[in-house]
LUMRORO-401862 format. One line per field, with one value per residue (C-alpha): x, y, z; residue number from 1. Coordinates in nm, 4 decimals. Layout:
N
c1 (X, ...)
c2 (Y, ...)
c3 (Z, ...)
seq (NUM, ...)
//
This chain:
483
c1 (4.2084, 4.2935, 4.0962, 3.7831, 3.7559, 3.7420, 3.4660, 3.3117, 3.2955, 2.9458, 2.9299, 2.6176, 2.4446, 2.3424, 2.3265, 2.6893, 2.5271, 2.4890, 2.7944, 3.0543, 3.3321, 3.6817, 3.7079, 3.3506, 3.2314, 2.8521, 2.7451, 2.6168, 2.5799, 2.2215, 2.3069, 2.5572, 2.3635, 2.1099, 2.2844, 2.4421, 2.1254, 1.9563, 2.2825, 2.2007, 1.8172, 1.9513, 2.2061, 1.9307, 2.0946, 2.0588, 2.2031, 2.3100, 2.1741, 2.4965, 2.4545, 2.6675, 2.8751, 3.0794, 3.1176, 3.3274, 3.4715, 3.5937, 3.3082, 3.1579, 3.5251, 3.6796, 3.3465, 3.5439, 3.3233, 3.0414, 2.7054, 2.7200, 2.8954, 2.6257, 2.3605, 2.5891, 2.5885, 2.2013, 2.1828, 2.4107, 2.1966, 1.8922, 2.0380, 2.1493, 1.7923, 1.6277, 1.4776, 1.3629, 1.0523, 0.8658, 1.0364, 1.0837, 0.6865, 0.6013, 0.8751, 0.7335, 0.3957, 0.5782, 0.7393, 0.4148, 0.2009, 0.5105, 0.4497, 0.0651, -0.1180, -0.4330, -0.2783, -0.4194, -0.2533, -0.2145, -0.0688, -0.0494, 0.2668, 0.1556, 0.3454, 0.6799, 0.6896, 0.6511, 0.3887, 0.0242, -0.1709, -0.1850, -0.4358, -0.3646, -0.5499, -0.4257, -0.5993, -0.6953, -0.9047, -1.0441, -1.1782, -1.2953, -1.5452, -1.6465, -1.8159, -1.8931, -1.8329, -2.2077, -2.1036, -1.7760, -1.6282, -1.4081, -1.2048, -0.9895, -0.8535, -0.4905, -0.2325, 0.1304, 0.4117, 0.6743, 0.4757, 0.1530, -0.0303, -0.3704, -0.4201, -0.7628, -0.8473, -1.1489, -1.2687, -1.5530, -1.6818, -1.6881, -1.9089, -1.7373, -1.7345, -1.4292, -1.2529, -1.1752, -0.9770, -1.0555, -0.8118, -0.6022, -0.4641, -0.2894, -0.4078, -0.1644, -0.4861, -0.8697, -1.0228, -1.3063, -1.0936, -0.8510, -1.1680, -1.3136, -0.9658, -0.9914, -1.3170, -1.3081, -0.9432, -1.1536, -1.4702, -1.1764, -0.9906, -1.3504, -1.4381, -1.6601, -1.9167, -1.9627, -2.1440, -2.4326, -2.3563, -2.0899, -1.9964, -1.8125, -1.7972, -1.9345, -1.7278, -1.8321, -1.5566, -1.6299, -2.0266, -1.9794, -1.7277, -1.9559, -2.2617, -2.0106, -1.8553, -2.1163, -2.4402, -2.6550, -2.4464, -2.6421, -2.4416, -2.4788, -2.3136, -2.1193, -2.3509, -2.0497, -1.9261, -2.2756, -2.3377, -1.9953, -2.0726, -2.3585, -2.1746, -2.0386, -2.3131, -2.5445, -2.5503, -2.3706, -2.6206, -2.8496, -2.6296, -2.6203, -2.9239, -3.1020, -2.8512, -2.9282, -3.2632, -3.1757, -2.9405, -3.2486, -3.5027, -3.1975, -3.1177, -3.4593, -3.7734, -3.8536, -4.0362, -3.9343, -4.3016, -4.1423, -3.8700, -4.0169, -4.2858, -4.0577, -3.7544, -4.0340, -4.1221, -3.8003, -3.7190, -3.9964, -3.8158, -3.6082, -3.2802, -3.2836, -3.5308, -3.2843, -2.9514, -2.8863, -2.6998, -2.9545, -3.1791, -2.9067, -2.8834, -3.2652, -3.2731, -3.0061, -3.1571, -3.1811, -2.8221, -2.7657, -3.1050, -3.1188, -3.4705, -3.4310, -3.1566, -3.2256, -3.3782, -3.0532, -2.7951, -2.5014, -2.3608, -2.4103, -2.1824, -2.3279, -2.0216, -1.6409, -1.4968, -1.3946, -1.2090, -1.0448, -1.0216, -0.7210, -0.5310, -0.3493, -0.2162, -0.0730, 0.0979, 0.2400, 0.3455, 0.4924, 0.6916, 0.9094, 0.8983, 1.1551, 1.3869, 1.1364, 1.3154, 1.1188, 1.4428, 1.3009, 1.3216, 1.6541, 1.8984, 2.1707, 2.1177, 2.2972, 2.1846, 2.3830, 2.3482, 2.3850, 2.1456, 1.7828, 1.5797, 1.4390, 1.5658, 1.1877, 1.2146, 1.5361, 1.3725, 1.0905, 1.2454, 1.5702, 1.2402, 1.0314, 1.3735, 1.4405, 1.0987, 1.0760, 1.3713, 1.3089, 0.9593, 1.0990, 1.3965, 1.2050, 1.0245, 1.2991, 1.5341, 1.8643, 1.7955, 1.7164, 2.0745, 2.2126, 2.0882, 2.1463, 2.5035, 2.4826, 2.3416, 2.5707, 2.8224, 2.6766, 2.6552, 3.0052, 3.0965, 2.8568, 3.0403, 3.3553, 3.2355, 3.0737, 3.4072, 3.5891, 3.3878, 3.4304, 3.0913, 3.0381, 2.7823, 2.5643, 2.2537, 2.3170, 2.5532, 2.3295, 2.1008, 2.2372, 2.0672, 2.0510, 2.1751, 1.8154, 1.4551, 1.2075, 0.9298, 1.0123, 0.8325, 0.5584, 0.5734, 0.5337, 0.1790, -0.0317, -0.3396, -0.6528, -0.7989, -0.4057, -0.3343, -0.2173, 0.1603, 0.1300, 0.2401, 0.4414, 0.2308, 0.3978, 0.2298, -0.1215, -0.0599, 0.0404, -0.2656, -0.4741, -0.4341, -0.4778, -0.7801, -1.1375, -1.4369, -1.7597, -1.9348, -1.7471, -1.4785, -1.1728, -0.9429, -0.7689, -1.0712, -1.3402, -1.7516, -1.7989, -1.6034, -1.6934, -1.8015, -2.1104, -2.2243, -2.4620, -2.6047, -2.6615, -2.9777, -2.9677, -3.1216, -2.7712, -2.5586, -2.7582, -2.7478, -2.3610, -2.2769, -2.5172, -2.3200, -1.9962, -2.0660, -2.2100, -1.8799, -2.0992, -1.9930, -2.1719, -2.1646, -2.3179, -2.5045, -2.5598, -2.8692, -2.6797, -2.7983, -2.6206, -2.7095)
c2 (-8.0917, -8.4532, -8.5720, -8.2543, -8.4457, -8.7575, -8.6626, -8.5973, -8.8956, -9.0650, -9.3741, -9.5481, -9.7419, -10.0756, -10.4321, -10.6683, -10.7866, -10.5159, -10.3724, -10.3504, -10.5462, -10.5137, -10.7747, -10.8636, -11.0744, -11.1138, -11.3831, -11.1029, -10.7687, -10.6808, -10.9117, -10.6793, -10.3414, -10.4924, -10.5202, -10.1654, -10.0340, -10.1850, -10.1013, -9.7630, -9.7731, -9.8532, -9.5922, -9.3062, -9.1576, -9.2839, -9.4899, -9.4207, -9.5966, -9.7228, -9.8590, -10.1389, -10.0508, -9.8629, -10.1184, -10.2807, -10.0311, -9.9199, -9.6272, -9.3402, -9.1695, -9.4254, -9.4530, -9.2493, -8.9868, -8.8057, -8.6994, -8.4213, -8.6494, -8.8484, -8.5640, -8.4700, -8.7877, -8.8010, -8.4492, -8.5743, -8.8398, -8.6179, -8.4516, -8.7214, -8.8382, -8.4835, -8.4411, -8.8293, -8.8521, -8.9111, -9.1398, -9.3156, -9.3084, -9.4679, -9.7369, -9.8137, -9.8772, -10.0634, -10.2901, -10.3169, -10.4217, -10.6626, -10.8169, -10.8814, -10.7903, -10.7086, -10.3777, -10.0658, -9.7645, -9.4967, -9.1846, -8.8684, -8.5821, -8.2414, -8.1091, -8.0983, -8.3903, -8.3242, -8.5849, -8.3827, -8.6613, -9.0267, -9.2402, -9.6049, -9.8981, -10.2240, -10.5832, -10.5231, -10.2017, -10.3637, -10.6164, -10.4116, -10.1526, -10.4753, -10.5289, -10.2139, -9.9724, -9.8201, -9.5633, -9.3493, -9.0402, -8.8401, -8.5340, -8.3237, -8.1309, -8.2672, -8.1475, -8.2498, -8.0209, -8.0488, -8.0294, -7.8830, -8.1668, -8.2239, -8.5625, -8.7325, -9.0546, -9.2751, -9.3700, -9.5782, -9.8397, -10.1103, -10.3689, -10.3252, -9.9181, -9.9030, -9.6799, -9.8372, -9.7458, -9.8014, -9.5933, -9.3091, -9.0367, -8.7122, -8.4024, -8.1130, -7.9230, -7.8396, -7.7985, -8.0246, -8.2231, -8.2970, -8.4199, -8.6264, -8.7717, -8.9137, -9.0264, -9.2271, -9.4025, -9.5108, -9.6903, -9.9109, -9.9409, -10.0578, -10.2563, -9.9907, -10.0393, -9.7008, -9.6493, -9.5749, -9.2440, -9.0359, -8.7436, -8.4624, -8.0721, -7.7921, -7.7439, -7.6522, -7.8581, -8.1619, -8.1798, -8.1251, -8.4056, -8.6377, -8.5246, -8.6376, -8.9418, -9.0653, -8.9698, -9.2584, -9.1932, -8.9720, -8.6895, -8.5757, -8.2823, -8.2465, -8.1641, -8.1314, -7.8069, -7.6354, -7.6344, -7.5045, -7.1832, -7.0587, -6.8729, -6.6568, -6.6429, -6.4352, -6.1913, -6.3409, -6.2286, -6.4153, -6.7237, -6.7266, -6.6844, -6.9263, -7.2109, -7.4697, -7.4058, -7.4602, -7.7492, -7.9507, -7.8363, -7.9984, -8.3153, -8.4030, -8.3584, -8.7008, -8.5411, -8.3184, -8.1709, -8.1206, -7.9948, -7.7111, -7.5910, -7.5483, -7.4057, -7.1321, -7.0312, -6.9642, -6.7821, -6.5408, -6.3771, -6.0421, -6.1533, -6.4636, -6.2202, -6.1381, -6.3793, -6.5083, -6.8292, -6.9384, -6.8978, -7.1557, -7.3820, -7.4393, -7.4619, -7.7307, -7.8944, -8.2295, -8.2752, -8.2498, -8.2097, -8.6057, -8.5922, -8.5695, -8.7938, -9.0460, -9.2943, -9.3709, -9.6061, -9.3839, -9.6768, -9.4170, -9.0929, -8.7740, -8.5607, -8.6166, -8.5852, -8.9836, -8.9269, -8.5469, -8.7874, -9.0247, -8.6838, -8.7810, -9.1568, -8.9620, -8.7757, -9.0028, -9.2060, -8.9757, -8.8280, -9.1603, -9.1485, -8.8740, -9.0706, -9.2110, -9.4987, -9.7972, -9.9123, -10.3318, -10.2682, -10.0970, -10.2589, -10.4120, -10.3817, -10.1330, -10.0579, -10.0400, -9.7158, -9.9212, -10.1410, -10.1624, -10.3126, -10.0972, -10.1277, -10.2718, -10.5547, -10.7029, -10.6479, -10.8527, -11.1691, -11.1939, -11.2184, -11.4682, -11.6976, -11.6741, -11.7660, -12.0938, -12.2060, -12.1362, -12.2867, -12.5510, -12.6365, -12.4943, -12.8645, -13.0525, -12.9208, -13.0414, -12.8460, -12.5174, -12.5313, -12.6605, -12.3403, -12.0803, -12.1505, -12.1021, -11.7877, -11.6891, -11.7707, -11.6212, -11.2613, -11.2149, -11.2961, -11.0628, -10.7887, -10.8433, -10.7941, -10.4870, -10.3810, -10.4930, -10.2668, -10.0032, -9.9699, -9.8968, -10.1836, -9.8456, -9.8577, -9.5219, -9.5992, -9.8589, -9.6460, -9.4738, -9.1974, -9.2508, -8.9307, -8.9179, -8.8885, -8.9853, -8.8483, -8.4915, -8.3752, -8.1791, -7.7708, -7.6946, -7.4464, -7.4049, -7.5548, -7.3606, -7.4568, -7.5438, -7.4960, -7.1688, -7.0567, -7.1325, -6.8864, -6.8192, -6.7118, -6.3396, -6.3045, -6.4208, -6.1613, -5.8788, -5.9261, -5.9267, -5.7092, -5.5110, -5.6118, -5.3700, -5.4617, -5.3527, -5.2603, -5.0002, -4.9386, -5.0076, -5.1888, -5.5342, -5.7825, -5.8338, -5.7965, -6.1730, -6.0947, -5.7409, -5.6167, -5.4341, -5.6875, -5.7935, -5.4757, -5.3869, -5.4814, -5.6249, -5.3159, -5.1334, -5.3953, -5.4168, -5.0012, -5.0094, -5.2655, -5.0255, -4.7010, -4.8613, -5.0230, -4.6579, -4.4973, -4.3106, -4.2619, -4.2930, -4.1839, -4.3852, -4.1235, -4.2116, -4.4383, -4.7037, -4.6151, -4.5041, -4.1242)
c3 (-11.7000, -11.8004, -11.4891, -11.5712, -11.8734, -11.8194, -11.5631, -11.8575, -12.0666, -12.0851, -11.9909, -12.1814, -11.9440, -12.0780, -12.0459, -12.0526, -12.3677, -12.5341, -12.5168, -12.8012, -12.8109, -12.9777, -13.2118, -13.2367, -13.5258, -13.7022, -13.9796, -14.1797, -14.2076, -14.1324, -13.7711, -13.6894, -13.8027, -13.5623, -13.3085, -13.3130, -13.3599, -13.0607, -12.8030, -12.9911, -12.8583, -12.4999, -12.4760, -12.5807, -12.8748, -13.2827, -13.4913, -13.8490, -14.1124, -14.2671, -14.5952, -14.6733, -14.9066, -14.6060, -14.3852, -14.6344, -14.7056, -14.3237, -14.2836, -14.4942, -14.5110, -14.6957, -14.9331, -15.2068, -15.2812, -15.0862, -15.0991, -15.3069, -15.5940, -15.6448, -15.6579, -15.9305, -16.1403, -16.1079, -16.2194, -16.5487, -16.5965, -16.5858, -16.8585, -17.0960, -17.0378, -17.1298, -17.4633, -17.4787, -17.2605, -17.4621, -17.7079, -17.3539, -17.2638, -17.6776, -17.6202, -17.2695, -17.3893, -17.7223, -17.4645, -17.2686, -17.6019, -17.7027, -17.3274, -17.3295, -17.6592, -17.4784, -17.4148, -17.5724, -17.6179, -17.9379, -17.9339, -18.1881, -18.3699, -18.4586, -18.7588, -18.5315, -18.4597, -18.1355, -17.8280, -17.8610, -17.7559, -17.6002, -17.4555, -17.3013, -17.1149, -16.9790, -16.9818, -16.6231, -16.6950, -17.0296, -16.8034, -16.5504, -16.7973, -16.9213, -16.6259, -16.3676, -16.7298, -16.6903, -16.5620, -16.6495, -16.4509, -16.6544, -16.5148, -16.6486, -16.3557, -16.2985, -16.5280, -16.5376, -16.3975, -16.6867, -16.9316, -16.8593, -17.0356, -16.9373, -16.7581, -16.7762, -16.6465, -16.6760, -16.3428, -16.2135, -15.9064, -15.8335, -15.6762, -15.3244, -15.4297, -15.4903, -15.7466, -16.0593, -16.3063, -16.6549, -16.8984, -16.9079, -17.1448, -17.2117, -17.3808, -17.4761, -17.4826, -17.3948, -17.7747, -17.8818, -18.1432, -17.8387, -17.6380, -17.9772, -18.0647, -17.7099, -17.6936, -18.0267, -17.8541, -17.5615, -17.8287, -18.0039, -17.6554, -17.5130, -17.8401, -17.9270, -17.6590, -17.5042, -17.1274, -17.0122, -16.8233, -16.8150, -16.5660, -16.6151, -16.5186, -16.7234, -16.9938, -17.3167, -17.5371, -17.3533, -17.4338, -17.7838, -17.8055, -17.6409, -17.8234, -18.2088, -18.0390, -17.7397, -17.8722, -17.7259, -17.3698, -17.1554, -17.0266, -16.6536, -16.5301, -16.1562, -15.9086, -15.6855, -15.9098, -15.9721, -15.6189, -15.5727, -15.7704, -15.6079, -15.3018, -15.6507, -15.8405, -15.6152, -15.3217, -15.0454, -14.7756, -14.9912, -14.9819, -14.6551, -14.5451, -14.8695, -14.9633, -14.7899, -14.8519, -15.2548, -15.1372, -15.0182, -15.2943, -15.4857, -15.3629, -15.2001, -15.4811, -15.5555, -15.9072, -16.2319, -16.1036, -15.7417, -15.8523, -16.0584, -15.8111, -15.5436, -15.7648, -15.8772, -15.5139, -15.3873, -15.7324, -15.6661, -15.4587, -15.5251, -15.4331, -15.7274, -15.9561, -16.3346, -16.1843, -16.5192, -16.4021, -16.2448, -16.5330, -16.7503, -16.4449, -16.4355, -16.8171, -16.8004, -16.4980, -16.6633, -16.6621, -16.3112, -16.0778, -15.9066, -15.9511, -16.3388, -16.4220, -16.1026, -16.3427, -16.4958, -16.3820, -16.1759, -15.9390, -15.6538, -15.8534, -15.8722, -15.8849, -16.0242, -15.6617, -15.6705, -16.0219, -15.7921, -15.5001, -15.6937, -15.7357, -15.4061, -15.5488, -15.9385, -15.7307, -15.4811, -15.8184, -16.0305, -15.7192, -15.7491, -16.1061, -16.2876, -16.4603, -16.6859, -16.7792, -16.5221, -16.2885, -16.2852, -16.7151, -16.7298, -16.4110, -16.5744, -16.9384, -17.1701, -17.5113, -17.8386, -18.0108, -18.3181, -18.2511, -18.4103, -18.1145, -17.8518, -17.5209, -17.4475, -17.7027, -17.5800, -17.2384, -17.3248, -17.4865, -17.2154, -16.9480, -17.1718, -17.2639, -16.8984, -16.7184, -16.9836, -16.8503, -16.4671, -16.5064, -16.6167, -16.3763, -16.0578, -16.0593, -15.8271, -15.6488, -15.8391, -16.1763, -15.9449, -15.7289, -16.0819, -16.2312, -15.9685, -16.0103, -16.4049, -16.3077, -16.0958, -16.3073, -16.6223, -16.3837, -16.3414, -16.6832, -16.8204, -16.5334, -16.7605, -17.0477, -16.9354, -16.7541, -17.0941, -17.3250, -17.1178, -16.9780, -16.6048, -16.4107, -16.2412, -16.3419, -16.4536, -16.6583, -16.8384, -16.9378, -17.2777, -17.5440, -17.8989, -18.0893, -18.2937, -18.1193, -18.3358, -18.1260, -17.9449, -17.6449, -17.5874, -17.6123, -17.2196, -17.2246, -17.0029, -17.0058, -16.9592, -16.5909, -16.4966, -16.1658, -15.9826, -15.8375, -15.4981, -15.3036, -14.9669, -14.6340, -14.7550, -15.0596, -14.9194, -14.6264, -14.8861, -15.1142, -14.8003, -14.6696, -15.0511, -15.0832, -15.0363, -14.8663, -15.0773, -14.8371, -14.6099, -14.8545, -14.5953, -14.6795, -14.5548, -14.5521, -14.8228, -14.7636, -14.6816, -14.3813, -14.3239, -13.9174, -14.0078, -14.2294, -14.0246, -13.9709, -14.2144, -14.4717, -14.8293, -14.9793, -14.8080, -15.0029, -15.3393, -15.3318, -15.2411, -15.5104, -15.7661, -15.6481, -15.6685, -16.0830, -16.1707, -16.0002, -15.7617, -15.4314, -15.0870, -14.7765, -14.5136, -14.2850, -13.8463, -13.9208, -14.1005, -14.4555, -14.7705, -14.9191)
seq (1, 2, 3, 4, 5, 6, 7, 8, 9, 10, 11, 12, 13, 14, 15, 16, 17, 18, 19, 20, 21, 22, 23, 24, 25, 26, 27, 28, 29, 30, 31, 32, 33, 34, 35, 36, 37, 38, 39, 40, 41, 42, 43, 44, 45, 46, 47, 48, 49, 50, 51, 52, 53, 54, 55, 56, 57, 58, 59, 60, 61, 62, 63, 64, 65, 66, 67, 68, 69, 70, 71, 72, 73, 74, 75, 76, 77, 78, 79, 80, 81, 82, 83, 84, 85, 86, 87, 88, 89, 90, 91, 92, 93, 94, 95, 96, 97, 98, 99, 100, 101, 102, 103, 104, 105, 106, 107, 108, 109, 110, 111, 112, 113, 114, 115, 116, 117, 118, 119, 120, 121, 122, 123, 124, 125, 126, 127, 128, 129, 130, 131, 132, 133, 134, 135, 136, 137, 138, 139, 140, 141, 142, 143, 144, 145, 146, 147, 148, 149, 150, 151, 152, 153, 154, 155, 156, 157, 158, 159, 160, 161, 162, 163, 164, 165, 166, 167, 168, 169, 170, 171, 172, 173, 174, 175, 176, 177, 178, 179, 180, 181, 182, 183, 184, 185, 186, 187, 188, 189, 190, 191, 192, 193, 194, 195, 196, 197, 198, 199, 200, 201, 202, 203, 204, 205, 206, 207, 208, 209, 210, 211, 212, 213, 214, 215, 216, 217, 218, 219, 220, 221, 222, 223, 224, 225, 226, 227, 228, 229, 230, 231, 232, 233, 234, 235, 236, 237, 238, 239, 240, 241, 242, 243, 244, 245, 246, 247, 248, 249, 250, 251, 252, 253, 254, 255, 256, 257, 258, 259, 260, 261, 262, 263, 264, 265, 266, 267, 268, 269, 270, 271, 272, 273, 274, 275, 276, 277, 278, 279, 280, 281, 282, 283, 284, 285, 286, 287, 288, 289, 290, 291, 292, 293, 294, 295, 296, 297, 298, 299, 300, 301, 302, 303, 304, 305, 306, 307, 308, 309, 310, 311, 312, 313, 314, 315, 316, 317, 318, 319, 320, 321, 322, 323, 324, 325, 326, 327, 328, 329, 330, 331, 332, 333, 334, 335, 336, 337, 338, 339, 340, 341, 342, 343, 344, 345, 346, 347, 348, 349, 350, 351, 352, 353, 354, 355, 356, 357, 358, 359, 360, 361, 362, 363, 364, 365, 366, 367, 368, 369, 370, 371, 372, 373, 374, 375, 376, 377, 378, 379, 380, 381, 382, 383, 384, 385, 386, 387, 388, 389, 390, 391, 392, 393, 394, 395, 396, 397, 398, 399, 400, 401, 402, 403, 404, 405, 406, 407, 408, 409, 410, 411, 412, 413, 414, 415, 416, 417, 418, 419, 420, 421, 422, 423, 424, 425, 426, 427, 428, 429, 430, 431, 432, 433, 434, 435, 436, 437, 438, 439, 440, 441, 442, 443, 444, 445, 446, 447, 448, 449, 450, 451, 452, 453, 454, 455, 456, 457, 458, 459, 460, 461, 462, 463, 464, 465, 466, 467, 468, 469, 470, 471, 472, 473, 474, 475, 476, 477, 478, 479, 480, 481, 482, 483)
//
């Protein structure tokens, strides 16, 4: 058995210089890890990513905790921070305001002291608006996950055709009062200079708020949202046959007269007769048809898709910012519950004092060497004080919360237009099986994927739809018509 097991031992075939030796020493942890990683690559297996703490302790088994302990500790920290999100946000904005006087923010609370609105714009965003604020895109389709507040970015485009951010806001609802408050704060931040044109969707509350706060700004509707509704508002057969012609009329008409004449010719089709939605779109044509709005500079933007394309960026950023407190502002700092000074203010003061010393000392090598030694000594003393005071050196334990909360967290209310719950593949398949076709009456597909759709005429479809609306049952005859 011993001989047989010895034959099954795998001996990696690598160069002699890559074979680890007993007692081999390295100058640094990084050099040891790179050596072992190269050895594993040549030997044909993957090297585990050992942390430096694991190497110092003699391996993962000597660390003193397992991954579950770390997860539980992070859970406890999140529990300690629960209910302080609004306070954290306002405290962070206050710190930014102290660090940069040109940072602008404002917020509003309700009768229960809960955060309902918030607006902010930093120096770079306000400076960009001064140069490129003629055309603004305003989008409200992005909402946060935890409180379902609506995240509303003000977006534009610079001279390199790059998307730039002017300001941001958080709203608890899509009411006219909320938008009036937001647009008012936007004007205050931008020195009362309104944009020449603003592009939004067809939200009635937004339109009313713009007319109240930005009366001299041209309000343009997003053409993409309107064209996307054609498939819902007109008959599917007519949509397949006439949609491209309608888009050609809308986008390629060079003057209002040309658009109106071509539109009127198409509307003579019986399929478009008495379509209330098309009539409404024609009545507001001066808000979205290019032939009516091209005389106003819009930086090449005609829809809010430029703003919506940034949603992926915001999602990636918020995915790594769940704790609420920025790590770079809290690492190594402890919060005294009895102190009236905020954590952000103390951090700003310490950063300012330190920067003054560094700017003066960095001029010579002798001073720099002296300061580095003093910093190391000071760091050891701070650790000693923290240990004596029974305050852990962990960056998580340094984040403590006061018992009292100044601003309550927002209420988690689902806003109009917010995202729907994601369905699993099984739920989607079940819902598709229960669908009923409006053409042939069979289940498992709808009228867009009906196999008999191409065999029917438009009159047949209208007759079938009218029959279902009146509750009358019709049967399909051998000649393909309904009786």
